[in-house]
N, C-alpha and C positions, 0 to 999 in steps of 0.2 A: 328903373325898370322893375318888372315883377313877372312871375310866371302867370300865364293867362291874362296878362295885361293888354293883349291885343283884342280881347273880346269886350263887349259892352259891359259897363258896370252893373246894369240891371240883370244881365245874364249871369255874371259872377255871383250876384246876390242870391239867385235861384239855385246855383250849383253848390255854393260853399257854406258850410257851418262856420268855418273860420277861413277868411281869404288869405292867399299868399301874401307875405310881407313885401314891401318895396325895398330895393337895395340899389346900390351904385357900385361902380368900379372901386370906390374908396371904402367900401364896407369892410369890416374885419374879416380875416381869413376863415374864422369858424362859421361865418355866414356864407361867404362866397363859395367855399369848397362844396357844400351840398347843393348850392344854388346853380352850379354849372349845368346840371341837367343833361340834355342831349347836346353835346358839343359837335357842331357841324363843321366838317373840314372842307376847305375849298382850295384848289391849286392857285398859287400866286400869279399864274399866267393869265387868268381870266381877264379879258380886255375891259369888261364893265364891272369890275370887282366891287367898286364903291356902290353901284346900283344894286348889285346882288346882296351886299351886306345889309343895306337899308330895307330891301324887299323882305329878306328873311327876318329881320327884326320886327317888321310889321306882321309877320306870320307866327310870332311866338318864340323865335330863337333868342336865347339870352347869352350864348357863348359860341364863339367861332374860332377856328384855327386856320390861319393862312399858311399854306404849306409850301416850303421850298425844298422839301426832301423827296420822299419816294413817289409823290404824285406827279412829279415833273421829270422830264428827261435831263440827264446830266448836262447836255449842251444848252439847256434853257435857263440855267441858274442866273446868269448875269442879267438877261432880259427880264426874268421874273422878279429879281430884286428891284430893278428900275421901275417896273410896273407897280410893284407893291408900294414903293415910295410915292409915286404919282397918285395912286388910288387913295392912300392915306391923306395926302394933301387935299384931294378932292373932297373926301369925307369931312375934313376939318373945316373947309370953306363953307360947307353946307350947314354946319352948326347943329345937325341932328344928333341925337344920342344913339350911337351904335351899340351892338351887344358887347360883352366882354371880348376883347380881341387879343389873340395870342399868335405868335409867329413860330412855326416849326422850322428850325434851322438844320443845317447839315454839319456845320463846324462851329466851334466856340468863337472863332474870330468874327463870324458874321454878326454876332450879338452886338458888340460895341460899334461895329461899322454901321449897322442898320440904325441903331439909336442915333448915331451922329447924323446920318443921312436923312432921317425922318424929320429932323428939325423940330419946329413947334408942333407938328402933328403927332409927335411922340406921346402927347397927352392922351391920345386915344388908345394907347397900347397898355395892356394889362400884364404882359409877360411873354415868356418863350416856352415852347415845347421842346424837350431835349431827347433826341432819338438814341436808341441802342444803349440805354443807360446802364452802366456798371460803375463800381467804385473808381476804377482807373480812368474810364472815359468821362464819368460824370463830374468829377471835381473841376476840371478846366471849364466845363460849361457853367457850373454854378458860380465859379469865381468870375466868369465873364458877365453873368447877370448882375452880380454885386457891383462889378466895376462899371457897368453901364448905368446902373442906378446912381452910383457916386458921380459919374460923369454928368448926369442931369442936374445934380444939386450943386456942382462946383462952379458952373458958369453958364454963359449964354449959349443958346442953341441956334444953329443956322437955319435958314429957310429950307423947307423940304427939298431934298435933292441937291442942295448946293454945298453943304458943309461949311459955309461961311458964317460970320457973325450976323445976328439979326435981333439982338436983344434977348432977354430971358424968356424961357418957355413957360414960366409960371411955376407954381409949386410942383415939385417932382412927385409923381405917383410912384408907389412901390411897385417894383417889377417882380412878378412871381415866376416861378419855374414849375413846369409839369413834366417830370421825367417819364419817358416811355420805357416800360419793362418789356423788352422784346429780343434780347440778345440770345444767341445759341448757348452761351455759358449758363444762362438761367434755365434753359430748357433741358440741357444734358444732365443726366442724373449724377454723374461723377463730379460735376462742378457746381451743381445747383446750391447746395448748402453754403459753400464758401462764397459764391456770388451773392446770394441773398444776404448773408451776414455783412458783406462789404457794402451792398446797397443800403442796408439798414444803418450802418455806421455813418455813411455819407449823408443820407437825408436827415438823420437825427442831428448831425452837426449843423446843417442848414435848415433846421426845422421852420424857422420864421419865414423862410423864402419859398418852401415847397408847398404849393397850394393843394395839389392832388397828384396821385400816381396813376398813370394810364397803362393799360395792358395792350401789347401789340400781338394779338393772337394770330393775325395773318402771317407774321414773321415766324411764329412758333410752328404753324402748319407747314410753312415753306421749308423749314429745316428737314422735314421728313417727306416732302413731296405730297402733302395732304391738302385737301380743300373740302370743307364740309358742304354738303348739299343743302338746299333751302328748307328741307324738312327735318334737319338736324340742328341742334344748338351746339355751342362750344362745349357744353357739358357732356355731350354725347361722344365727343372725341376724347378718349380717356387720357391721352398723353397731354393734351391741353388742359383738361380738367384738373389733372394732378398739379400742374404748375400754378393754376389759379388758386387752388387750395393752399399750396405752400406760400404763395405771396400773401394771401390773406392771413395765414397762420402767423407769419413773421411781421408783416407790415400793416395789418388791418385790425389789430387788437383794440378792444374797447376799454383798456385800462389807462388810457391817456398817452400811451406810447405810439398808438397807431395813426394812420393817415387815411384820408378818403381815397379809396381805390375805385376807379371807374370801370364800367363794363366794356367788353370788347366790341369791335365794329361788327355790324351786320352787313354783309357784302351785296345783298340782293335788293334790287329796287325797281322791279318791273311794274309794281303797282303805281298808279297815278291817282291822286285824290279824286279826280273827275270820274274815275271808273265806278266808285261806289258812293260818291257824294249825293246824287239825286235821290236815291231811295232812303238815305239817312237824314237828309235835311227836311223832309216833308214834315216830320214831327219829332224834333230832337228829344222831347221828354215823354214820349209815348212809351208805356210799358211794353215789354216783350220785344224790344229791338235788339237785345243782346245776340240772339241766335242769328238774326239777319246780318248784323255786322260781322260776327265771327265767320259766317259762311262767305261773305264778301272778301274778307281778308284771307281766308284759306285759299279761295280761288285765285288770288293774286299773290301767292307766296309770302304772305305776311304772318301766317299763323306761327311759323318758326320764330319770327322776331318777337312776337308777343310772349311766347313761352320762354325765350332767352331772357327777356327783360325781367320776367317774374323770377327766373332762376338766378339772375344777377343779384337781385335783392336778397333772395333766400341764402345766397352764398357770401353775403357781406359786402357786395359792391353797390355803388350808388352813382347814377348818371351813366352815360354811354357815349362812346365815340360813334359819330354818324357821318356817312358819306353821301346821304341823299336827304333832301328836305322832307320826303314822305315818312321818314323814320322819327321825326322830331315829336310830333303830336302823340303817337303811341307811347313813347318814352315818358313824356310829361304826364299824360293821362294816367299811366300806371304808377307814377311816382306820387300822386296825390294820396294823402293818408285817408283811409276810410273812417267813417264815423265810429265803427266798431273798434278799429285799432286805436284811435284817439281816446276813446272811453277807457279802454284797457290801460293805456299808458298813463292817463291821468290818475286812474284808481291806484295803480302801482306806486306812483310817485307822490301820493298824498303825504304830507308831513307826519300824520299820525301812523303811517305805515313804516316809519323809519326802523322799527325794531324787527321787521320781517313778518312772516306769517303767510297764510294761504287764504285766498278769498275767491268766491265765485264771481265771474265776470258780470258786468251789468247787463250783458246780452244773454246771460245764464246758459252759455254753451261751452264754457271752458274754465279751467283752473288758472288763476293768476297767482304765481308764487313770487312774493315781493322781492326777495333778495336775488334769486337767479334771473328774474325777468327785468331787473332794474336797468341794466345796460341797454337791453332792447328798448325799453320804454324811453330812456333818454335819447337814444338815436331816433326813435320814431317822432318825438316832439321836435327834434332839430329838423327832420324832414317836413313835419307839419308846418313849421315856421316859414319855410321857403316855397313849399308846394301847396300849402293849404290843407284844409280838412273838408271832405265832401259832406254834404248833408246826408241824413240817414237813408234817404231813398234814392241817392245819386250814385251811379257807378261808372265804370269805364266807358260804356257806350255814350252816356250823356256828356261826359267830359270831352271825349274825342270829337263827337259831332259838333259840339258847341265851338270847338277850336278851329274847325275847318273854315277857311276864309269864304266869304260870301261871293 
């Protein structure tokens, strides 16, 4: 799979100075973490879940979370688990490559149980999303993920849903964990520092298993009875912004100790692609379309999403939790590295610049200071590898409109 892999190769050639790289679920974590992009959540109760997964893969989604936690009623958990197992078996029978698939569980015991019940279709699973993560609650979850992976390598797996023997499931894939940072202890000022320190100790101990850290901003707002309106971003809600800043401060450092931290969910999805598609598809590469697209998005409550995506990256976050397919393309289009960013990053990282110094950018509009900007440049090139580099005259409008399905 690759970002923008759902669009025609000749269109990608027109859009990209350097195309996004291909990757698989078995690619190394340093590639998969930034490649997560817009991670689309779906309740495990959906009756046509396998169809939904393949449909979204065909529309550019590369990572999905099948949720057994807050998105479903407490009384639905058992039925949702059964449906999830059936749908994975259906996917496995079709033989198509799905996105990176993760399961969001409620309890640590679900992890080993589901891996057993999935049988041979467990080969489609990339890992688990761990809710309400703290040091105390997180360790049992992470130990369960490790035990589930060991369970796969120790012996045969039963057929999906049976739990009985049916021969080996093939080489075991590494099961990753994505903790969700959303607990009240992390939000409350009197316990935040201690909670963050505990989380840092835990994820560092299991560093080879933690693919990314996810922010649960809806739960943060809930603790104070807040809900941001569609014209405000998470960064406009100061109590939320302060937590994001502290999480990045402790867990998102660029010195080799940090992790990929993903952006918070955007809750609004009134916009439908068909509402603005006709006027945008007439001439995707025509100059002057930016104002038209921006106005269309503003009219349908999407301007806040675009601003939040930009603020996510400015504050050290990469990727985003999404609860509606219409959010995926904006996240991916705004994740592509611009030709200007790429030129700056390459200039900063040239071997002859190893001693530092200051240089004028190749676009002649800014100062590039080699030592202070080195970490930014390295991060930018990692993003360029998975999202690609746009050609000099290609911007957000062209990337978004090219990605809208025909």
